[in-house]
TIRO-463865 format. One record per residue (C-alpha): residue in one letter; x, y, z; chain. Coordinates in steps of 0.05 Angstrom, whole numbers, plus 5000, padded with zeros to 4 digits. Example, Ala and Ser with C-alpha at 12.3 -4.5 7.8 and 13.67 -1.06 7.14 Angstrom:
<sites>
<site><residuo>A</residuo><X>5246</X><Y>4910</Y><Z>5156</Z><cadena>A</cadena></site>
<site><residuo>S</residuo><X>5273</X><Y>4979</Y><Z>5143</Z><cadena>A</cadena></site>
</sites>
This chain:
<sites>
<site><residuo>V</residuo><X>0863</X><Y>2348</Y><Z>5522</Z><cadena>A</cadena></site>
<site><residuo>L</residuo><X>0931</X><Y>2349</Y><Z>5543</Z><cadena>A</cadena></site>
<site><residuo>Y</residuo><X>0942</X><Y>2329</Y><Z>5484</Z><cadena>A</cadena></site>
<site><residuo>K</residuo><X>0918</X><Y>2385</Y><Z>5436</Z><cadena>A</cadena></site>
<site><residuo>Q</residuo><X>0941</X><Y>2436</Y><Z>5491</Z><cadena>A</cadena></site>
<site><residuo>S</residuo><X>1021</X><Y>2411</Y><Z>5492</Z><cadena>A</cadena></site>
<site><residuo>G</residuo><X>1030</X><Y>2409</Y><Z>5420</Z><cadena>A</cadena></site>
<site><residuo>L</residuo><X>1060</X><Y>2345</Y><Z>5442</Z><cadena>A</cadena></site>
<site><residuo>P</residuo><X>1070</X><Y>2284</Y><Z>5382</Z><cadena>A</cadena></site>
<site><residuo>R</residuo><X>1002</X><Y>2241</Y><Z>5394</Z><cadena>A</cadena></site>
<site><residuo>N</residuo><X>1054</X><Y>2184</Y><Z>5403</Z><cadena>A</cadena></site>
<site><residuo>Q</residuo><X>1084</X><Y>2220</Y><Z>5472</Z><cadena>A</cadena></site>
<site><residuo>V</residuo><X>1021</X><Y>2220</Y><Z>5510</Z><cadena>A</cadena></site>
<site><residuo>M</residuo><X>0989</X><Y>2165</Y><Z>5538</Z><cadena>A</cadena></site>
<site><residuo>G</residuo><X>0946</X><Y>2144</Y><Z>5600</Z><cadena>A</cadena></site>
<site><residuo>M</residuo><X>0952</X><Y>2078</Y><Z>5641</Z><cadena>A</cadena></site>
<site><residuo>A</residuo><X>0882</X><Y>2069</Y><Z>5651</Z><cadena>A</cadena></site>
<site><residuo>G</residuo><X>0888</X><Y>1997</Y><Z>5610</Z><cadena>A</cadena></site>
<site><residuo>V</residuo><X>0952</X><Y>1978</Y><Z>5645</Z><cadena>A</cadena></site>
<site><residuo>L</residuo><X>0912</X><Y>1982</Y><Z>5717</Z><cadena>A</cadena></site>
<site><residuo>D</residuo><X>0855</X><Y>1954</Y><Z>5697</Z><cadena>A</cadena></site>
<site><residuo>S</residuo><X>0889</X><Y>1898</Y><Z>5664</Z><cadena>A</cadena></site>
<site><residuo>T</residuo><X>0931</X><Y>1890</Y><Z>5712</Z><cadena>A</cadena></site>
<site><residuo>R</residuo><X>0869</X><Y>1873</Y><Z>5768</Z><cadena>A</cadena></site>
<site><residuo>F</residuo><X>0840</X><Y>1830</Y><Z>5713</Z><cadena>A</cadena></site>
<site><residuo>R</residuo><X>0906</X><Y>1784</Y><Z>5703</Z><cadena>A</cadena></site>
<site><residuo>T</residuo><X>0897</X><Y>1795</Y><Z>5792</Z><cadena>A</cadena></site>
<site><residuo>F</residuo><X>0818</X><Y>1772</Y><Z>5786</Z><cadena>A</cadena></site>
<site><residuo>L</residuo><X>0832</X><Y>1713</Y><Z>5742</Z><cadena>A</cadena></site>
<site><residuo>A</residuo><X>0901</X><Y>1683</Y><Z>5774</Z><cadena>A</cadena></site>
<site><residuo>G</residuo><X>0846</X><Y>1691</Y><Z>5849</Z><cadena>A</cadena></site>
<site><residuo>A</residuo><X>0806</X><Y>1652</Y><Z>5817</Z><cadena>A</cadena></site>
<site><residuo>L</residuo><X>0851</X><Y>1594</Y><Z>5795</Z><cadena>A</cadena></site>
<site><residuo>G</residuo><X>0897</X><Y>1598</Y><Z>5846</Z><cadena>A</cadena></site>
<site><residuo>C</residuo><X>0956</X><Y>1624</Y><Z>5809</Z><cadena>A</cadena></site>
<site><residuo>D</residuo><X>1014</X><Y>1680</Y><Z>5800</Z><cadena>A</cadena></site>
<site><residuo>P</residuo><X>0989</X><Y>1733</Y><Z>5757</Z><cadena>A</cadena></site>
<site><residuo>K</residuo><X>1048</X><Y>1726</Y><Z>5722</Z><cadena>A</cadena></site>
<site><residuo>Y</residuo><X>1023</X><Y>1661</Y><Z>5693</Z><cadena>A</cadena></site>
<site><residuo>V</residuo><X>0955</X><Y>1704</Y><Z>5663</Z><cadena>A</cadena></site>
<site><residuo>S</residuo><X>0969</X><Y>1740</Y><Z>5607</Z><cadena>A</cadena></site>
<site><residuo>A</residuo><X>0889</X><Y>1786</Y><Z>5583</Z><cadena>A</cadena></site>
<site><residuo>M</residuo><X>0877</X><Y>1859</Y><Z>5566</Z><cadena>A</cadena></site>
<site><residuo>V</residuo><X>0823</X><Y>1903</Y><Z>5582</Z><cadena>A</cadena></site>
<site><residuo>L</residuo><X>0806</X><Y>1952</Y><Z>5517</Z><cadena>A</cadena></site>
<site><residuo>G</residuo><X>0759</X><Y>2021</Y><Z>5529</Z><cadena>A</cadena></site>
<site><residuo>G</residuo><X>0750</X><Y>2073</Y><Z>5572</Z><cadena>A</cadena></site>
<site><residuo>H</residuo><X>0767</X><Y>2069</Y><Z>5652</Z><cadena>A</cadena></site>
<site><residuo>G</residuo><X>0704</X><Y>2054</Y><Z>5692</Z><cadena>A</cadena></site>
<site><residuo>D</residuo><X>0639</X><Y>2020</Y><Z>5684</Z><cadena>A</cadena></site>
<site><residuo>N</residuo><X>0646</X><Y>2005</Y><Z>5608</Z><cadena>A</cadena></site>
<site><residuo>M</residuo><X>0714</X><Y>1986</Y><Z>5609</Z><cadena>A</cadena></site>
<site><residuo>V</residuo><X>0719</X><Y>1917</Y><Z>5564</Z><cadena>A</cadena></site>
<site><residuo>P</residuo><X>0761</X><Y>1851</Y><Z>5584</Z><cadena>A</cadena></site>
<site><residuo>I</residuo><X>0768</X><Y>1815</Y><Z>5526</Z><cadena>A</cadena></site>
<site><residuo>T</residuo><X>0768</X><Y>1744</Y><Z>5552</Z><cadena>A</cadena></site>
<site><residuo>R</residuo><X>0768</X><Y>1722</Y><Z>5493</Z><cadena>A</cadena></site>
<site><residuo>T</residuo><X>0851</X><Y>1722</Y><Z>5486</Z><cadena>A</cadena></site>
<site><residuo>A</residuo><X>0860</X><Y>1717</Y><Z>5563</Z><cadena>A</cadena></site>
<site><residuo>T</residuo><X>0908</X><Y>1653</Y><Z>5582</Z><cadena>A</cadena></site>
<site><residuo>V</residuo><X>0950</X><Y>1636</Y><Z>5624</Z><cadena>A</cadena></site>
<site><residuo>S</residuo><X>1003</X><Y>1599</Y><Z>5617</Z><cadena>A</cadena></site>
<site><residuo>G</residuo><X>0971</X><Y>1591</Y><Z>5539</Z><cadena>A</cadena></site>
<site><residuo>V</residuo><X>0911</X><Y>1561</Y><Z>5558</Z><cadena>A</cadena></site>
<site><residuo>P</residuo><X>0848</X><Y>1605</Y><Z>5548</Z><cadena>A</cadena></site>
<site><residuo>I</residuo><X>0811</X><Y>1622</Y><Z>5619</Z><cadena>A</cadena></site>
<site><residuo>A</residuo><X>0750</X><Y>1593</Y><Z>5573</Z><cadena>A</cadena></site>
<site><residuo>E</residuo><X>0778</X><Y>1534</Y><Z>5587</Z><cadena>A</cadena></site>
<site><residuo>L</residuo><X>0791</X><Y>1534</Y><Z>5653</Z><cadena>A</cadena></site>
<site><residuo>L</residuo><X>0730</X><Y>1576</Y><Z>5688</Z><cadena>A</cadena></site>
<site><residuo>D</residuo><X>0661</X><Y>1573</Y><Z>5678</Z><cadena>A</cadena></site>
<site><residuo>Q</residuo><X>0633</X><Y>1626</Y><Z>5644</Z><cadena>A</cadena></site>
<site><residuo>E</residuo><X>0590</X><Y>1647</Y><Z>5703</Z><cadena>A</cadena></site>
<site><residuo>T</residuo><X>0657</X><Y>1652</Y><Z>5743</Z><cadena>A</cadena></site>
<site><residuo>I</residuo><X>0694</X><Y>1691</Y><Z>5684</Z><cadena>A</cadena></site>
<site><residuo>D</residuo><X>0620</X><Y>1738</Y><Z>5679</Z><cadena>A</cadena></site>
<site><residuo>A</residuo><X>0631</X><Y>1754</Y><Z>5758</Z><cadena>A</cadena></site>
<site><residuo>I</residuo><X>0713</X><Y>1767</Y><Z>5738</Z><cadena>A</cadena></site>
<site><residuo>V</residuo><X>0700</X><Y>1821</Y><Z>5684</Z><cadena>A</cadena></site>
<site><residuo>E</residuo><X>0643</X><Y>1852</Y><Z>5734</Z><cadena>A</cadena></site>
<site><residuo>R</residuo><X>0681</X><Y>1858</Y><Z>5784</Z><cadena>A</cadena></site>
<site><residuo>T</residuo><X>0752</X><Y>1887</Y><Z>5741</Z><cadena>A</cadena></site>
<site><residuo>R</residuo><X>0689</X><Y>1940</Y><Z>5723</Z><cadena>A</cadena></site>
<site><residuo>K</residuo><X>0684</X><Y>1958</Y><Z>5790</Z><cadena>A</cadena></site>
<site><residuo>A</residuo><X>0757</X><Y>1953</Y><Z>5818</Z><cadena>A</cadena></site>
<site><residuo>G</residuo><X>0765</X><Y>2020</Y><Z>5823</Z><cadena>A</cadena></site>
<site><residuo>G</residuo><X>0700</X><Y>2034</Y><Z>5872</Z><cadena>A</cadena></site>
<site><residuo>E</residuo><X>0716</X><Y>1973</Y><Z>5902</Z><cadena>A</cadena></site>
<site><residuo>V</residuo><X>0792</X><Y>2014</Y><Z>5923</Z><cadena>A</cadena></site>
<site><residuo>V</residuo><X>0757</X><Y>2077</Y><Z>5937</Z><cadena>A</cadena></site>
<site><residuo>K</residuo><X>0712</X><Y>2047</Y><Z>5993</Z><cadena>A</cadena></site>
<site><residuo>L</residuo><X>0763</X><Y>2005</Y><Z>6022</Z><cadena>A</cadena></site>
<site><residuo>L</residuo><X>0813</X><Y>2066</Y><Z>6036</Z><cadena>A</cadena></site>
<site><residuo>R</residuo><X>0758</X><Y>2113</Y><Z>6050</Z><cadena>A</cadena></site>
<site><residuo>T</residuo><X>0803</X><Y>2174</Y><Z>6034</Z><cadena>A</cadena></site>
<site><residuo>G</residuo><X>0843</X><Y>2176</Y><Z>5966</Z><cadena>A</cadena></site>
<site><residuo>S</residuo><X>0857</X><Y>2124</Y><Z>5903</Z><cadena>A</cadena></site>
<site><residuo>A</residuo><X>0896</X><Y>2073</Y><Z>5883</Z><cadena>A</cadena></site>
<site><residuo>F</residuo><X>0946</X><Y>2117</Y><Z>5886</Z><cadena>A</cadena></site>
<site><residuo>S</residuo><X>1010</X><Y>2052</Y><Z>5894</Z><cadena>A</cadena></site>
<site><residuo>S</residuo><X>0969</X><Y>2018</Y><Z>5842</Z><cadena>A</cadena></site>
<site><residuo>T</residuo><X>0969</X><Y>2074</Y><Z>5785</Z><cadena>A</cadena></site>
<site><residuo>G</residuo><X>1037</X><Y>2083</Y><Z>5799</Z><cadena>A</cadena></site>
<site><residuo>A</residuo><X>1064</X><Y>2017</Y><Z>5790</Z><cadena>A</cadena></site>
<site><residuo>A</residuo><X>1013</X><Y>2028</Y><Z>5716</Z><cadena>A</cadena></site>
<site><residuo>I</residuo><X>1054</X><Y>2089</Y><Z>5705</Z><cadena>A</cadena></site>
<site><residuo>C</residuo><X>1118</X><Y>2052</Y><Z>5716</Z><cadena>A</cadena></site>
<site><residuo>E</residuo><X>1100</X><Y>1983</Y><Z>5676</Z><cadena>A</cadena></site>
<site><residuo>M</residuo><X>1091</X><Y>2046</Y><Z>5622</Z><cadena>A</cadena></site>
<site><residuo>V</residuo><X>1158</X><Y>2080</Y><Z>5627</Z><cadena>A</cadena></site>
<site><residuo>E</residuo><X>1204</X><Y>2032</Y><Z>5630</Z><cadena>A</cadena></site>
<site><residuo>P</residuo><X>1197</X><Y>2013</Y><Z>5546</Z><cadena>A</cadena></site>
<site><residuo>C</residuo><X>1210</X><Y>2090</Y><Z>5540</Z><cadena>A</cadena></site>
<site><residuo>L</residuo><X>1272</X><Y>2090</Y><Z>5578</Z><cadena>A</cadena></site>
<site><residuo>T</residuo><X>1299</X><Y>2019</Y><Z>5555</Z><cadena>A</cadena></site>
<site><residuo>G</residuo><X>1272</X><Y>2024</Y><Z>5483</Z><cadena>A</cadena></site>
<site><residuo>Q</residuo><X>1251</X><Y>1937</Y><Z>5494</Z><cadena>A</cadena></site>
<site><residuo>P</residuo><X>1192</X><Y>1955</Y><Z>5452</Z><cadena>A</cadena></site>
<site><residuo>R</residuo><X>1123</X><Y>1920</Y><Z>5504</Z><cadena>A</cadena></site>
<site><residuo>L</residuo><X>1070</X><Y>1915</Y><Z>5470</Z><cadena>A</cadena></site>
<site><residuo>L</residuo><X>1006</X><Y>1943</Y><Z>5520</Z><cadena>A</cadena></site>
<site><residuo>P</residuo><X>0939</X><Y>1974</Y><Z>5537</Z><cadena>A</cadena></site>
<site><residuo>V</residuo><X>0942</X><Y>2043</Y><Z>5536</Z><cadena>A</cadena></site>
<site><residuo>C</residuo><X>0902</X><Y>2096</Y><Z>5531</Z><cadena>A</cadena></site>
<site><residuo>T</residuo><X>0923</X><Y>2142</Y><Z>5454</Z><cadena>A</cadena></site>
<site><residuo>Y</residuo><X>0889</X><Y>2184</Y><Z>5416</Z><cadena>A</cadena></site>
<site><residuo>L</residuo><X>0858</X><Y>2150</Y><Z>5356</Z><cadena>A</cadena></site>
<site><residuo>E</residuo><X>0851</X><Y>2182</Y><Z>5282</Z><cadena>A</cadena></site>
<site><residuo>G</residuo><X>0815</X><Y>2122</Y><Z>5250</Z><cadena>A</cadena></site>
<site><residuo>E</residuo><X>0835</X><Y>2057</Y><Z>5283</Z><cadena>A</cadena></site>
<site><residuo>Y</residuo><X>0788</X><Y>2012</Y><Z>5309</Z><cadena>A</cadena></site>
<site><residuo>G</residuo><X>0733</X><Y>2063</Y><Z>5274</Z><cadena>A</cadena></site>
<site><residuo>F</residuo><X>0751</X><Y>2118</Y><Z>5320</Z><cadena>A</cadena></site>
<site><residuo>E</residuo><X>0771</X><Y>2183</Y><Z>5308</Z><cadena>A</cadena></site>
<site><residuo>G</residuo><X>0789</X><Y>2249</Y><Z>5357</Z><cadena>A</cadena></site>
<site><residuo>I</residuo><X>0784</X><Y>2206</Y><Z>5415</Z><cadena>A</cadena></site>
<site><residuo>S</residuo><X>0834</X><Y>2187</Y><Z>5469</Z><cadena>A</cadena></site>
<site><residuo>L</residuo><X>0824</X><Y>2096</Y><Z>5490</Z><cadena>A</cadena></site>
<site><residuo>G</residuo><X>0853</X><Y>2041</Y><Z>5508</Z><cadena>A</cadena></site>
<site><residuo>V</residuo><X>0877</X><Y>2010</Y><Z>5466</Z><cadena>A</cadena></site>
<site><residuo>P</residuo><X>0940</X><Y>1951</Y><Z>5459</Z><cadena>A</cadena></site>
<site><residuo>A</residuo><X>0997</X><Y>1992</Y><Z>5432</Z><cadena>A</cadena></site>
<site><residuo>L</residuo><X>1070</X><Y>1971</Y><Z>5427</Z><cadena>A</cadena></site>
<site><residuo>I</residuo><X>1104</X><Y>2032</Y><Z>5465</Z><cadena>A</cadena></site>
<site><residuo>G</residuo><X>1182</X><Y>2028</Y><Z>5466</Z><cadena>A</cadena></site>
<site><residuo>K</residuo><X>1237</X><Y>2096</Y><Z>5462</Z><cadena>A</cadena></site>
<site><residuo>D</residuo><X>1192</X><Y>2141</Y><Z>5418</Z><cadena>A</cadena></site>
<site><residuo>G</residuo><X>1136</X><Y>2126</Y><Z>5471</Z><cadena>A</cadena></site>
<site><residuo>V</residuo><X>1070</X><Y>2095</Y><Z>5426</Z><cadena>A</cadena></site>
<site><residuo>E</residuo><X>1107</X><Y>2065</Y><Z>5370</Z><cadena>A</cadena></site>
<site><residuo>K</residuo><X>1059</X><Y>2028</Y><Z>5333</Z><cadena>A</cadena></site>
<site><residuo>I</residuo><X>0978</X><Y>2010</Y><Z>5349</Z><cadena>A</cadena></site>
<site><residuo>I</residuo><X>0953</X><Y>1940</Y><Z>5343</Z><cadena>A</cadena></site>
<site><residuo>D</residuo><X>0885</X><Y>1939</Y><Z>5306</Z><cadena>A</cadena></site>
<site><residuo>L</residuo><X>0856</X><Y>1873</Y><Z>5348</Z><cadena>A</cadena></site>
<site><residuo>D</residuo><X>0810</X><Y>1839</Y><Z>5305</Z><cadena>A</cadena></site>
<site><residuo>L</residuo><X>0754</X><Y>1854</Y><Z>5352</Z><cadena>A</cadena></site>
<site><residuo>T</residuo><X>0685</X><Y>1808</Y><Z>5354</Z><cadena>A</cadena></site>
<site><residuo>A</residuo><X>0610</X><Y>1836</Y><Z>5340</Z><cadena>A</cadena></site>
<site><residuo>E</residuo><X>0606</X><Y>1834</Y><Z>5406</Z><cadena>A</cadena></site>
<site><residuo>E</residuo><X>0676</X><Y>1871</Y><Z>5427</Z><cadena>A</cadena></site>
<site><residuo>K</residuo><X>0667</X><Y>1920</Y><Z>5376</Z><cadena>A</cadena></site>
<site><residuo>A</residuo><X>0597</X><Y>1942</Y><Z>5405</Z><cadena>A</cadena></site>
<site><residuo>A</residuo><X>0618</X><Y>1931</Y><Z>5474</Z><cadena>A</cadena></site>
<site><residuo>L</residuo><X>0676</X><Y>1980</Y><Z>5447</Z><cadena>A</cadena></site>
<site><residuo>E</residuo><X>0627</X><Y>2035</Y><Z>5425</Z><cadena>A</cadena></site>
<site><residuo>K</residuo><X>0601</X><Y>2034</Y><Z>5485</Z><cadena>A</cadena></site>
<site><residuo>S</residuo><X>0666</X><Y>2051</Y><Z>5517</Z><cadena>A</cadena></site>
<site><residuo>A</residuo><X>0679</X><Y>2101</Y><Z>5463</Z><cadena>A</cadena></site>
<site><residuo>A</residuo><X>0608</X><Y>2130</Y><Z>5475</Z><cadena>A</cadena></site>
<site><residuo>G</residuo><X>0611</X><Y>2141</Y><Z>5569</Z><cadena>A</cadena></site>
<site><residuo>V</residuo><X>0685</X><Y>2177</Y><Z>5543</Z><cadena>A</cadena></site>
<site><residuo>R</residuo><X>0653</X><Y>2219</Y><Z>5496</Z><cadena>A</cadena></site>
<site><residuo>Q</residuo><X>0604</X><Y>2233</Y><Z>5543</Z><cadena>A</cadena></site>
<site><residuo>G</residuo><X>0653</X><Y>2257</Y><Z>5604</Z><cadena>A</cadena></site>
<site><residuo>I</residuo><X>0681</X><Y>2295</Y><Z>5554</Z><cadena>A</cadena></site>
<site><residuo>E</residuo><X>0619</X><Y>2333</Y><Z>5526</Z><cadena>A</cadena></site>
<site><residuo>S</residuo><X>0597</X><Y>2340</Y><Z>5613</Z><cadena>A</cadena></site>
<site><residuo>L</residuo><X>0665</X><Y>2381</Y><Z>5617</Z><cadena>A</cadena></site>
<site><residuo>S</residuo><X>0662</X><Y>2454</Y><Z>5614</Z><cadena>A</cadena></site>
<site><residuo>A</residuo><X>0707</X><Y>2495</Y><Z>5574</Z><cadena>A</cadena></site>
<site><residuo>E</residuo><X>0731</X><Y>2525</Y><Z>5636</Z><cadena>A</cadena></site>
<site><residuo>D</residuo><X>0748</X><Y>2449</Y><Z>5657</Z><cadena>A</cadena></site>
<site><residuo>L</residuo><X>0782</X><Y>2441</Y><Z>5591</Z><cadena>A</cadena></site>
<site><residuo>G</residuo><X>0832</X><Y>2505</Y><Z>5599</Z><cadena>A</cadena></site>
</sites>
């Protein structure tokens, strides 16, 4: 809605849920391994919620795949916790939501825009054919720099990852469709 109503070019409109969810994913992996999250590289794609898509296949700790460091049961539990983390935060706070982690995610996105030093981040951006999606904003990896979204990186997803991303996109579309015309401005 913001993209369409603002008249801004699509590269200047992006959401931070992918950065937030990926930070949580990295933090949970680091906790399971007893290491600092700064050594964990991991990404979450799709929508923000129970159908987000943590990409475990490419997750690493100092270059070592997590599948070589953790058993599948632990990885699956971390994926599930990542998907439910927003609700976990709200439950712990009892009122409000994850405002400080949201602010930190936004800062992580703004920094490459201000410094002009591009960074690859999973951001919510309007798709025009990328990943096979049209007319939907979805979390995907993108190179962020002085012009905002400078390039969307089209990962070669496995069939399972593609199916999970399709399910996530369907959830995003369902959420959009549930809004009334009044809600959309």
